[in-house]
C-alpha positions as CSV (number, residue, x, y, z in Angstrom):
1,M,46.0,13.6,-26.3
2,I,42.6,12.8,-25.5
3,S,41.8,9.0,-24.2
4,K,39.3,6.6,-25.0
5,N,37.7,7.0,-21.4
6,Q,37.7,10.5,-21.8
7,N,36.0,10.2,-25.6
8,E,33.6,8.0,-23.8
9,L,32.7,10.0,-21.4
10,I,31.8,13.5,-23.6
11,H,29.8,11.3,-25.9
12,K,27.4,10.3,-23.4
13,A,27.2,13.8,-21.9
14,I,26.7,15.1,-25.3
15,A,24.2,12.5,-26.4
16,V,22.3,13.4,-23.1
17,L,22.0,17.1,-24.1
18,E,21.0,16.0,-27.8
19,S,18.4,14.3,-26.4
20,F,16.7,17.3,-25.4
21,E,16.3,18.5,-28.9
22,S,15.3,15.0,-30.3
23,G,13.0,13.7,-27.4
24,N,14.5,10.4,-27.6
25,P,14.8,9.1,-24.0
26,E,17.4,6.9,-25.1
27,A,20.5,8.1,-24.0
28,I,19.2,9.5,-20.9
29,T,18.0,6.0,-19.7
30,A,21.4,4.5,-20.8
31,Y,23.7,7.2,-19.4
32,V,22.0,9.2,-16.2
33,H,21.8,6.8,-13.2
34,P,18.1,5.8,-12.0
35,K,18.1,6.0,-8.4
36,E,21.4,8.2,-7.5
37,Y,21.1,11.7,-10.2
38,I,21.6,15.0,-8.1
39,Q,20.4,18.1,-10.1
40,H,22.1,21.1,-8.7
41,N,19.9,23.4,-11.3
42,Q,17.7,24.6,-8.8
43,G,14.9,25.3,-11.4
44,L,14.3,21.7,-11.9
45,S,13.2,18.9,-9.7
46,D,15.7,16.5,-9.0
47,G,16.3,12.7,-10.2
48,R,16.5,11.0,-13.6
49,A,12.8,10.7,-14.3
50,A,12.3,14.4,-13.9
51,M,14.9,14.7,-17.0
52,L,13.1,12.3,-18.7
53,G,9.5,13.7,-18.1
54,A,10.7,17.0,-19.6
55,L,11.4,16.0,-22.7
56,G,8.2,16.0,-24.7
57,H,8.3,19.7,-23.5
58,L,11.8,20.5,-24.9
59,K,11.0,19.0,-28.4
60,E,7.4,20.5,-28.3
61,I,8.9,24.0,-28.1
62,G,11.6,23.5,-30.4
63,T,14.7,22.8,-28.3
64,K,18.2,23.5,-30.4
65,V,21.6,22.4,-28.5
66,S,25.0,22.9,-30.1
67,V,28.1,21.9,-28.0
68,K,31.1,24.0,-28.7
69,R,33.8,23.0,-26.4
70,A,34.0,19.9,-24.1
71,L,36.2,19.8,-21.2
72,V,37.2,16.4,-19.5
73,D,38.9,16.3,-15.9
74,G,38.6,12.9,-14.4
75,D,35.1,12.0,-13.6
76,Y,33.8,15.6,-14.8
77,V,32.8,16.6,-18.0
78,A,32.3,20.1,-19.1
79,L,30.1,21.5,-21.9
80,H,30.2,24.9,-23.4
81,S,27.3,25.1,-25.4
82,V,24.6,27.2,-27.1
83,Y,21.0,26.1,-26.5
84,E,18.0,27.5,-28.4
85,F,14.7,27.9,-26.6
86,F,12.8,31.3,-26.1
87,G,15.5,32.7,-27.8
88,S,19.3,31.9,-28.0
89,K,21.3,31.1,-24.3
90,I,24.9,30.1,-23.7
91,I,24.7,27.3,-20.9
92,I,27.9,25.5,-19.0
93,D,26.6,21.9,-18.1
94,I,28.7,19.9,-15.9
95,F,28.2,16.1,-15.4
96,R,29.8,14.1,-12.9
97,F,30.1,10.4,-13.7
98,E,30.6,7.3,-11.5
99,N,31.1,3.8,-12.9
100,G,30.1,5.2,-16.5
101,L,26.9,7.0,-15.3
102,I,26.0,10.5,-14.8
103,V,25.3,10.8,-11.4
104,E,25.4,14.7,-10.7
105,H,24.8,17.8,-12.8
106,W,25.4,21.4,-12.0
107,D,24.9,24.3,-14.8
108,N,24.8,28.2,-15.6
109,M,22.9,30.0,-18.3
110,Q,22.7,33.3,-19.7
111,E,20.8,35.0,-22.6
112,M,23.2,35.2,-25.7
113,V,24.2,38.6,-27.2
114,E,25.0,38.8,-31.0
115,R,28.4,40.5,-30.5
116,T,30.4,41.8,-27.6
117,P,31.9,45.3,-27.4
118,S,35.3,43.9,-29.3
119,N,33.0,42.1,-32.0
120,H,33.5,38.6,-30.6
121,T,30.3,36.2,-29.7
122,M,30.0,34.8,-26.3
123,I,31.1,31.2,-27.9
124,D,33.4,31.6,-30.7
125,G,37.1,31.3,-30.3
126,P,39.6,28.1,-30.4
127,V,37.8,24.8,-29.4
128,T,40.9,22.4,-29.8
129,I,42.5,21.5,-26.3
130,K,46.3,21.9,-26.3
131,D,49.3,21.6,-23.8
132,T,47.3,18.6,-22.0
133,D,50.9,18.2,-20.0
134,K,50.3,21.3,-18.0
135,T,46.8,20.7,-16.9
136,D,47.6,20.8,-13.6
137,A,49.7,23.9,-13.7
138,N,47.0,25.7,-15.6
139,K,44.5,24.7,-13.0
140,E,46.6,26.1,-10.3
141,F,47.2,29.4,-12.0
142,V,43.7,29.9,-12.7
143,K,42.5,29.6,-9.4
144,S,45.3,31.7,-8.0
145,Y,44.3,34.2,-10.4
146,V,40.4,33.9,-8.9
147,E,41.7,33.9,-5.8
148,N,43.9,36.9,-6.1
149,I,42.0,38.9,-8.0
150,L,38.5,38.1,-8.2
151,L,37.6,37.3,-4.7
152,G,40.1,40.4,-4.2
153,K,43.0,39.0,-1.9
154,N,45.9,40.4,-3.7
155,T,44.6,42.9,-6.7
156,G,48.2,44.1,-6.9
157,L,49.2,41.0,-9.0
158,L,46.5,41.7,-11.7
159,A,49.5,42.2,-14.6
160,A,51.2,39.2,-13.5
161,Y,48.6,37.0,-15.0
162,F,48.6,38.7,-18.5
163,D,50.4,39.2,-21.7
164,K,50.3,43.2,-21.0
165,D,47.0,44.0,-23.0
166,N,46.5,40.8,-25.2
167,Y,43.6,39.4,-23.7
168,I,40.8,38.2,-25.6
169,Q,37.4,38.9,-23.9
170,H,33.7,36.9,-24.7
171,S,31.9,38.4,-21.5
172,P,28.9,40.4,-23.3
173,H,29.6,43.6,-22.1
174,I,33.6,43.9,-21.5
175,A,35.6,45.1,-24.2
176,D,39.5,42.9,-25.3
177,G,42.5,43.5,-22.9
178,L,43.0,44.9,-19.0
179,S,41.9,48.0,-20.5
180,G,38.5,46.5,-21.4
181,L,38.3,44.9,-17.9
182,H,39.2,48.1,-16.2
183,A,36.8,50.3,-18.0
184,A,33.8,47.9,-17.2
185,L,34.7,47.6,-13.6
186,Q,34.6,51.3,-13.3
187,A,31.5,51.7,-15.3
188,L,29.9,49.1,-13.0
189,K,31.4,51.5,-9.8
190,K,29.9,54.7,-11.2
191,K,26.4,52.9,-11.3
192,N,26.6,51.5,-7.6
193,I,26.2,48.1,-9.0
194,E,27.9,45.5,-6.6
195,F,30.1,42.9,-7.9
196,E,32.0,40.3,-5.7
197,Y,33.2,37.0,-5.6
198,T,32.9,35.2,-2.6
199,H,33.9,31.8,-2.5
200,V,35.6,29.4,-5.6
201,H,33.6,25.8,-5.5
202,Q,35.1,24.0,-8.3
203,V,38.0,24.1,-10.8
204,I,37.9,21.9,-14.0
205,G,41.0,22.1,-16.5
206,Q,41.9,20.1,-19.4
207,G,45.0,21.4,-21.2
208,D,45.0,24.8,-22.2
209,F,41.1,25.4,-20.9
210,V,39.9,25.6,-17.1
211,L,36.6,26.2,-15.9
212,T,36.2,28.0,-12.3
213,V,32.6,27.8,-10.5
214,S,32.3,30.4,-8.0
215,E,29.9,32.2,-6.1
216,G,29.4,35.8,-5.3
217,L,27.3,38.9,-5.5
218,F,26.2,40.6,-8.8
219,D,23.6,43.7,-8.3
220,N,22.8,42.9,-4.8
221,Q,21.6,39.1,-6.5
222,P,23.4,35.9,-4.7
223,T,25.1,34.9,-8.0
224,A,26.6,31.8,-9.6
225,F,29.9,32.7,-11.8
226,Y,31.2,30.3,-14.5
227,D,34.5,31.7,-16.2
228,M,36.3,29.6,-18.6
229,F,39.8,30.7,-19.5
230,R,42.1,29.7,-22.2
231,V,45.9,29.8,-21.0
232,E,48.6,30.4,-23.5
233,N,52.4,30.4,-22.7
234,G,51.7,30.9,-18.9
235,K,49.4,33.6,-19.3
236,I,45.4,34.4,-19.4
237,A,44.9,34.9,-23.1
238,E,41.1,34.4,-23.4
239,H,38.2,34.3,-21.4
240,W,34.2,33.3,-21.5
241,D,31.7,33.5,-18.8
242,V,28.2,32.4,-18.0
243,I,26.4,34.4,-15.4
244,E,23.3,33.6,-13.5
245,A,21.4,35.0,-10.6
246,M,20.5,32.2,-7.9
247,L,16.7,31.5,-7.3
248,P,15.2,32.4,-4.0
249,A,14.1,29.5,-1.8
250,E,10.8,29.9,-2.3
251,K,11.2,29.3,-6.2
252,R,13.3,26.2,-5.9
253,K,12.6,22.8,-7.2
254,N,15.1,20.9,-5.4
255,S,16.5,21.4,-1.8
256,N,20.4,20.7,-3.3
257,S,23.0,23.3,-3.0
258,R,23.5,25.5,-6.1
259,F,26.9,24.2,-6.0
């Protein structure tokens, strides 16, 4: 059950994204802190004024935003969306609130592919949050998966996190099941493409959905990994992700950490 306060935070976060499409500054003025807004997207300037200043351009280029999923965890709201600007993008936005106002923002963006190898899209699948009484347990379970498997601390535990090969995969170049994951990793290895997670920065969850924000390397580039998991009956049942290379220092428009 989502509380009134949680619904309010979701409403505010979505209203801010919708302003990118409408060009109307009202939601940003009402819901983003005028002085204490920290921007972690290093391609954007810091502060609320920069966001307001971009609205005209975003509307002019025909930006569209369609929010598919929303998670609330304490003061954090994570939105999983399709953006349309210069083509279709999948973006996960994370907003942190203080006293009802947005004070911090992180995001990750990836070009959208039409179909995955198993004929899914990068964003389809369940959207309704279930098992809210299991939020803490699911967050711990997913965090342990990322640490043991993706960070490589104890890869021998891989099978313990899944119900055999029953695993729906929305990552654009990976087929369903553990078999699909194994095949994709082998293909990267053959191409000598380095793929490494080095640190988990955030774990945000609500019910059966858990989002992890991690840092690592992909093809020798420092990379941000946003992984969203759906947990069912104590196992990982479904996965979506957004992967984005980090900007080199000379191209960054703010001095905040990427994470």
